[in-house]
Structures are given as C-alpha cells and as structure tokens.
C-alpha positions, 0 to 999 in steps of 0.5 A, spaced: 298 069 610 292 066 613 291 066 620 292 059 621 299 059 619 300 066 623 298 062 629 302 057 627 309 061 627 308 064 633 306 057 636 313 056 634 316 063 637 312 061 644 316 054 644 323 058 644 321 062 650 323 059 657 318 055 662 319 060 668 316 066 664 309 069 664 305 066 658 303 074 656 310 076 655 311 069 652 306 071 647 309 079 647 316 077 645 313 072 640 309 076 635 314 082 636 320 078 633 317 074 628 315 082 626 322 084 628 325 078 624 320 080 618 316 074 618 311 077 619 312 083 614 309 090 614 301 090 612 300 083 614 292 082 617 294 079 624 288 074 626 283 077 631 283 076 638 279 070 639 281 068 633 289 067 635 287 066 643 283 060 640 289 057 636 294 058 641 289 055 647 290 062 651 286 067 655 282 072 650 284 077 655 292 075 654 292 077 646 288 083 647 293 086 652 299 083 647 296 087 642 294 093 646 301 093 649 305 093 640 299 097 638 302 103 643 309 101 641 308 102 634 309 096 632 301 095 630 296 099 628 288 098 629 284 100 623 277 102 625 273 097 622 278 092 619 282 089 625 289 090 626 296 090 621 303 090 622 305 096 622 308 101 616 313 103 621 316 097 623 319 098 615 322 105 616 325 102 622 333 099 623 333 092 622 333 089 628 334 082 630 330 076 635 331 079 642 336 073 645 333 076 652 326 074 655 325 079 660 323 075 667 329 068 664 332 068 671 337 063 667 339 070 662 341 074 668 335 078 671 334 076 679 327 072 681 326 079 683 328 083 676 323 078 673 319 079 677 318 087 676 318 087 668 313 081 668 308 085 672 309 092 670 303 097 671 306 103 667 304 104 659 308 107 654 302 112 652 301 118 657 299 122 652 292 124 651 284 123 652 284 120 657 290 118 660 290 118 668 293 121 673 296 126 668 297 134 669 296 139 663 302 141 662 302 146 657 298 151 662 304 151 667 307 157 667 314 155 664 317 162 664 317 164 670 319 157 672 325 158 667 327 164 670 328 161 677 332 156 675 337 159 672 338 164 677 340 159 681 344 155 676 349 160 676 357 159 679 355 164 685 350 158 687 355 153 687 353 149 694 347 148 690 351 143 685 353 139 691 349 132 694 344 134 699 341 130 705 334 131 707 333 137 702 334 145 701 333 148 708 328 154 705 324 149 702 323 144 707 321 150 711 316 153 706 313 146 705 313 147 713 308 153 713 306 151 707 302 144 710 301 148 716 295 152 713 293 147 708 293 140 711 292 142 718 300 139 720 304 142 725 311 139 723 317 142 724 321 143 718 327 138 719 321 133 720 321 134 712 325 129 708 326 131 699 326 125 695 326 124 688 319 121 687 313 117 691 316 111 688 323 113 691 319 115 698 315 109 698 321 104 697 325 108 703 320 107 707 319 100 706 326 099 707 327 103 714 320 100 717 320 093 714 324 087 713 324 082 708 316 078 709 313 083 713 306 085 710 303 090 707 297 093 706 294 096 700 288 098 698 284 094 694 283 096 688 290 101 689 296 104 686 299 099 682 305 103 682 306 102 691 304 094 689 311 094 686 315 097 690 312 094 696 313 087 692 319 088 689 323 091 696 321 083 698 314 085 702 308 081 701 302 085 699 295 083 702 289 086 699 284 089 703 278 092 700 274 098 699 267 100 701 264 107 701 266 109 707 275 107 704 278 102 706 276 096 710 279 091 714 275 085 718 277 083 725 280 078 721 285 081 717 287 085 724 288 078 727 294 078 723 297 085 723 300 089 717 308 092 718 306 098 713 299 100 711 299 104 704 293 108 704 291 115 700 285 117 704 283 124 701 282 120 694 283 114 694 287 112 687 283 110 683 277 110 685 277 117 689 272 115 695 275 120 701 277 115 708 270 117 713 272 120 719 271 115 723 274 110 719 280 115 719 280 114 727 279 107 726 284 106 723 289 110 727 287 107 734 288 100 731 295 100 727 297 104 734 295 098 738 299 092 732 305 097 731 303 097 724 306 104 721 301 108 716 303 111 709 299 117 708 299 118 700 296 125 700 298 125 691 293 131 690 289 133 696 291 140 692 286 138 686 279 138 690 272 141 686 267 141 692 268 143 699 274 142 702 278 135 704 279 132 711 284 134 715 290 129 714 291 123 719 299 125 719 295 132 723 290 127 727 294 122 729 297 123 737 302 117 738 306 118 730 305 112 726 303 116 720 309 117 715 306 123 710 307 123 703 307 129 699 308 129 691 309 136 686 307 131 679 301 133 680 299 139 680 306 142 678 309 137 672 310 130 673 318 131 670 320 135 676 321 128 680 320 131 687 316 129 693 317 130 700 316 126 706 313 128 713 316 123 718 316 123 726 321 126 730 324 120 733 325 117 726 327 123 723 335 122 724 335 115 721 331 117 715 336 122 714 341 117 714 337 112 710 336 116 705 343 118 702 346 112 704 341 109 699 339 114 694 344 120 695 341 127 695 341 132 690 337 137 685 338 143 690 338 149 685 330 145 683 329 145 690 332 153 691 328 155 685 320 151 688 322 155 694 322 161 691 316 158 687 312 157 693 314 164 697 312 168 690 304 165 690 306 161 683 304 156 687 298 157 689 296 161 683 297 156 678 293 151 684 287 155 683 287 157 676 287 148 674 283 147 679 278 151 676 280 149 669 280 142 671 273 142 675 270 145 668 273 139 664 270 134 668 264 137 668 264 136 661 267 129 661 261 127 666 256 130 662 258 127 655 258 120 658 251 121 661 249 123 655 252 117 651 252 112 655 247 113 659 245 108 665 249 102 662 256 106 667 256 109 674 261 114 675 265 114 683 263 118 688 270 122 688 270 130 687 278 131 688 283 129 682 285 128 675 281 122 674 274 119 675 273 113 675 266 109 671 263 102 673 259 097 668 252 097 670 251 091 664 256 085 662 262 089 658 270 086 658 274 093 660 280 089 657 276 089 649 273 096 651 281 099 652 284 095 646 278 098 642 278 104 643 286 105 643 286 103 636 282 109 635 287 113 637 283 113 645 288 112 651 285 109 657 286 104 663 281 098 665 279 098 673 280 091 672 287 091 672 287 096 679 285 089 684 290 084 686 284 079 689 280 077 683 275 074 687 273 081 687 275 085 680 269 089 677 270 091 670 270 100 669 274 105 666 279 109 669 279 116 665 284 122 666 281 128 664 286 134 667 290 133 660 283 134 655 282 140 652 274 141 652 273 141 644 277 135 644 273 130 650 267 130 646 269 127 640 275 121 645 267 119 649 263 118 643 269 114 640 269 111 647 262 110 647 262 106 641 267 101 644 263 100 650 256 099 646 260 095 641 262 089 646 256 090 650 252 088 645 258 082 643 257 080 650 249 080 650 250 076 644 255 070 646 250 069 653 244 069 649 248 063 644 251 060 652 243 059 654 
C-alpha cells in the first residue's frame, strides 16, 4: 500500500477519536485499530516516521513514540535498513475488533484523573534486555534459599500469617530497624517502620496522609516518572525543581511558595545518579522545617554503590523529624517481591498505620516472615555483596565500550551507584529517534528527555541499565546503540546544513 494511502486511512481512524484525548494516544489507537481490523494486513510496509508525520501534520516525535510502543507490543516490527512492517504475528493471533473505548476519553467511562493516568504513562512493557534501566539480574538471586524459607512459613501451623496485617510482620520490622541502624545510621524504633506493597503505594500513602488536594509537591527534574504520576493522581500540583551537580536546587523564589511535600532521592538521584551534597542536605532540612514541608526520602538503591560509602540518610540527619524515609527491596532482590517500607516520625506512626489499613489492607505476612529470616541468616547482605561486585564489573564494561565506540560524542553521569548510567549527548542527537531505531534492532533503552517535566530544560541523552545484562551481551548491544546514535547525529547535521 502506498504511504499516502496509509496516511489517509489513518486520518479516517483519527477522525473517529474523541477530541479530549492526547494526540499521541489518538495516533496510536488509529494505527493499532487499522492493524487489528485488517486494513493494514501483515507484511504491510509502514511509511517512514518523517513522511507519516508530514502527511498527518503532526510532530515526528509523536510518530516515533507510536511506532516504538507498537513495536514493543508486537504489532509492528523493524527490519534493519528496510523500515517498519506490520508484524506477521498479528495474523496468527485471534481476530479482534477495533477498540471502541479510548484511553483518556471521559465520556467512555474514565474520570479526568483516570484519563490523565492512562495518557501520561511512563512505564514500559519492555522490562528485560539491554539496556532496560532500573532492573536487577534476577537470574542470580538465591531462589533455592528463598523457596525453602517461603515454604516454611506457608504451612497450616502458620495460619496466623494468613491474616490481614496493619503495619507488617513484627520480627521483620525489628530486623529492618537493626539493619538501618548499621547501614544508614538511622536510630529508629521498629514501631516506626510500616511494611508497604511497593514504593508507589508508599508514595500514595504519604500523599494522602500528609497533603490535601491541590497542595504543591516538589520533584526533582529530571526525576522518577513513577513518583510524578502517583503524586499527580493523588491530586497534588507537581512542581519540577531543577538539578545541578550538587543535587536538587530550589531557588529563593521557589521557597517563596513552599511545597507541602518534597520528593527527593539524595543518595543516588534517579535517573542521573547525582548525590545530594551535605550542604544541600542540611539546607533542605532547615528550609523544610521552617516552611512546614514534609520530605519523602527515596533511598531506593543505597546498597548498590561502587566507590566509597554513601552519605548518611536525610532521616538520620533530621533533628525535628520532617522526613519520611522510603526503602524498597525490588532493586536488591527482585522486582516482583513488591515489598517496600516507610520509616515515619514517632508522632505520625499511629495515623499512618491506620491510614495504611483503611486504604490498602496489609498482608503477605508469610513472605515477610521469610524475608526476616533471609536477612537474619545473612543471605540478604551476602547477596548484596555478590551483586555489587557483578554490577560493578558490568558497569565498567559499559563505560569502556561506550567510550571506545562513541568517544566524546557522549558523556556519562558522575553517579557511582544504582543499576543504570545516564549518558548525555555532546552533539545534536534526537534521543527519541535513537531509542526507536535501537528498539527496532532489539536494544531497549530510555530517552533522557522523557524524565523532564519542564520542557525548557529538557536535555537529550539515554538512560542505560547495565545490571541485568551479562558482559558478553553488553559489547554487541553497545555497537548497535552506537550505530543508531551516529546515524541520527549525521542526519541532524545534514538537516542543519540544509537549513543553513
């Protein structure tokens, strides 16, 4: 089918979509609908992104992101040097009618909040492979030990572990308190610890217990999309605060309109890896106390540092207890465990325990009991030590290969912790195009630009996860990625020359 005919077909689909829906979602639904209806049969070659964008009078990045999403979902496939095609897998799957409901269309049942959540999703279906950021290597987790411990507590003689839980399993709270005293210099009482089903639920609980609808929440920019979306869904006004080489950098003007909540990751900022300097930490604590602001400290990967020791936690530095500490086990164990914990000031404990029970209902005590023993027997710290060594080697390989392939075209972030490295481009490169081209060749990464809220400060780059990629797979993946970067850089230089 001719590209012009495909464009006209998609425009017909586009006209059927509700007006109050984000353009990217409209284009996505139009193209997916045409594929599912069979009007674009398997093997159909799709127009190049630039051609389709011009024909439909939309931004090229919109088409790139749509192609990327449909590639991840299996509707289209990229062929190296030959463009994008409708996947043969569509013919093998069950026949489907064109979707009648569109995400974000309030008249079809979703609230404004539900539509906003669906239309501004930051998560991705692709959660494996080079270079998916934020993912540990689950293949190296000691599952034999873990299975034995879980089986021990899922037993008829342990029926008390099958009930609801309010703050979590008591022995685990005690074990975590001891662990934090040693590793994070946090003198906490076990009763201050509340076990939560994942960090997103923990952030949501903080937002609902500490802020009202319409209150302001600061978040680092660039920053973690998950926190941004959870806070927004809770009805808060999310305000991006820029970073510099010392971490989050609010101005005097920002403090003139202080927030109710401040979400920060001081030990290893996500995604940049920047460590919040000591003077910034102390200043942030002082100003937050003066303004009556609450700080949510996301300490998501403090165990995974590769040089020196991390600074003390904000919670441990705070004198007047304006900090809520958030810890998670997804990065050091495995993502599917979905266990996180909050450490709250003593005068908030009772309210947070009640709030957690009323809003979410706790449970999973058998897994929590297994985790307590897993930590007490030394398996937890042993696994962390082992993985720190493995990840450090993989990180070094990635750094070396990127330097060898791309030289000064890219610069890595200065962070020395975590599961990923951010690379910034030193020359004109469209990071969304690089991501789309790499994905078509089987390499997964995230554009740095997607982590920004303030478009005026957006910088192009890539967020590359190395932890779950064996060394033998890092090298060829880097070569694929480097080729995509060089092609896109050359294209942009040619385009600039034509304009000049």
